[in-house]
C-alpha positions as CSV (number, residue, x, y, z in Angstrom):
1,M,-24.7,12.7,-12.1
2,K,-23.5,12.6,-8.4
3,S,-22.6,9.2,-7.0
4,G,-23.4,10.1,-3.4
5,L,-19.8,10.0,-2.4
6,R,-18.3,13.1,-0.8
7,L,-15.4,14.9,-2.2
8,L,-12.2,14.5,-0.2
9,H,-9.3,16.8,0.1
10,V,-6.6,15.3,2.4
11,K,-3.5,17.5,3.1
12,E,-0.1,15.7,3.8
13,H,-0.4,16.5,7.5
14,H,-4.1,16.3,8.1
15,D,-5.2,14.1,11.1
16,V,-6.0,10.7,9.2
17,A,-6.2,7.2,10.6
18,K,-2.6,6.0,11.1
19,A,-1.7,2.3,11.7
20,R,1.6,0.3,12.0
21,L,1.2,-3.0,10.3
22,G,4.4,-5.2,10.4
23,P,7.1,-2.7,8.9
24,Y,4.5,-0.7,7.2
25,E,3.2,3.0,8.6
26,I,0.0,3.4,6.9
27,E,-2.1,6.5,6.7
28,T,-5.6,5.8,5.5
29,L,-6.6,8.6,2.9
30,I,-10.1,7.4,2.1
31,A,-11.8,6.1,5.4
32,E,-13.9,3.2,5.2
33,E,-17.2,5.2,5.4
34,D,-16.0,7.1,2.4
35,E,-14.9,4.2,0.3
36,G,-16.3,3.9,-3.2
37,A,-14.4,1.9,-5.9
38,A,-11.1,2.3,-4.5
39,T,-8.9,2.7,-1.3
40,A,-5.9,4.8,-0.9
41,Y,-3.0,5.0,1.5
42,R,0.1,6.9,2.2
43,V,2.7,4.1,3.1
44,R,6.1,4.4,4.7
45,I,8.6,1.7,5.3
46,E,11.5,2.7,7.4
47,P,15.1,2.0,6.4
48,H,16.7,-1.5,6.6
49,Q,13.2,-3.4,6.4
50,R,11.8,-6.2,4.1
51,T,8.0,-6.5,4.1
52,A,6.3,-10.0,3.9
53,V,5.3,-11.3,0.5
54,S,1.7,-10.5,-0.3
55,Y,-0.8,-10.3,-3.1
56,H,-4.5,-9.5,-3.7
57,R,-6.9,-11.9,-5.4
58,V,-9.3,-9.2,-6.6
59,A,-7.6,-5.7,-6.3
60,E,-5.4,-4.1,-8.9
61,E,-2.7,-2.1,-7.0
62,I,-1.0,1.0,-8.0
63,Y,2.0,2.6,-6.4
64,Q,3.5,6.0,-6.9
65,I,6.8,6.6,-5.0
66,L,6.8,9.9,-3.4
67,S,10.2,9.8,-1.8
68,G,13.0,7.7,-0.7
69,S,14.4,4.5,-2.5
70,G,14.2,0.9,-2.3
71,T,13.4,-2.4,-4.4
72,A,10.1,-3.8,-5.3
73,V,10.2,-7.6,-5.6
74,L,7.3,-8.5,-7.9
75,D,6.6,-12.0,-8.8
76,G,10.2,-12.8,-7.7
77,V,11.7,-10.0,-10.1
78,E,13.7,-7.1,-8.5
79,Y,12.8,-3.4,-9.5
80,P,14.9,-0.6,-8.0
81,L,12.7,2.2,-6.8
82,G,13.2,5.9,-6.6
83,A,11.0,9.1,-6.3
84,G,8.6,9.5,-9.3
85,D,8.5,5.9,-10.0
86,F,5.1,4.2,-10.8
87,L,4.1,0.5,-10.3
88,R,0.8,-1.2,-11.6
89,L,0.3,-4.7,-9.9
90,P,-2.4,-6.7,-11.6
91,P,-4.3,-9.0,-9.2
92,G,-2.4,-12.1,-8.1
93,T,1.0,-10.3,-8.4
94,T,3.2,-11.2,-5.5
95,H,5.1,-8.3,-4.0
96,C,7.2,-7.2,-1.2
97,F,9.5,-4.1,-0.5
98,V,13.0,-3.9,0.7
99,T,14.5,-0.6,1.9
100,G,18.2,0.4,2.3
101,E,19.7,3.5,3.8
102,E,16.5,5.6,3.5
103,A,12.8,5.3,4.1
104,L,10.5,4.5,1.2
105,V,7.2,6.6,1.1
106,M,4.5,5.7,-1.4
107,L,1.1,6.5,-2.5
108,D,-0.8,3.0,-2.7
109,I,-4.2,2.7,-4.4
110,H,-6.3,-0.4,-4.7
111,C,-9.3,-0.8,-7.1
112,P,-11.6,-2.4,-6.0
113,G,-10.6,-1.4,-2.5
114,S,-8.5,-3.4,-0.2
115,R,-8.1,-3.1,3.5
116,P,-5.7,-4.9,6.0
117,D,-8.7,-7.2,6.7
118,R,-9.9,-7.6,3.2
119,D,-8.2,-9.1,0.0
120,V,-4.8,-9.2,1.4
121,F,-3.2,-12.6,1.4
122,F,0.4,-13.5,2.5
123,V,2.9,-16.1,1.2
124,G,4.0,-17.4,4.7
125,E,3.3,-15.9,8.0
126,T,0.8,-13.0,8.4
127,P,2.5,-9.9,9.8
128,E,1.2,-8.2,13.0
129,G,-1.8,-5.9,12.4
130,F,-3.1,-7.6,9.4
131,S,-5.9,-10.1,9.5
132,A,-5.7,-13.6,7.9
133,C,-8.0,-13.6,5.0
């Protein structure tokens, strides 16, 4: 049974919506008009950056590390990251990322969907580009 959603095939260098949100460069892989049960982004964090601590009240978040390295700080515990690593963050998990000498590139999936103006909460100041929820 078809859901009414259209099939998507997005190649790495396709023209997709890109945004700079604080230290994040985010490529939207599922446009808002195509959103079903999830959102998906390709996220890049340049070297020598630390993201703000954030969490989602509703969405489960899944990361696949595509390239680079860094550290994820999840509920205050540090996890070293490298290409091929996988993270699953249940709703409410506080998280931030720290990069060293190289950029960190990740596939980021939220279920149900989350956008910069929906179900993103920060511990402290809201970074530029995000909306205070």
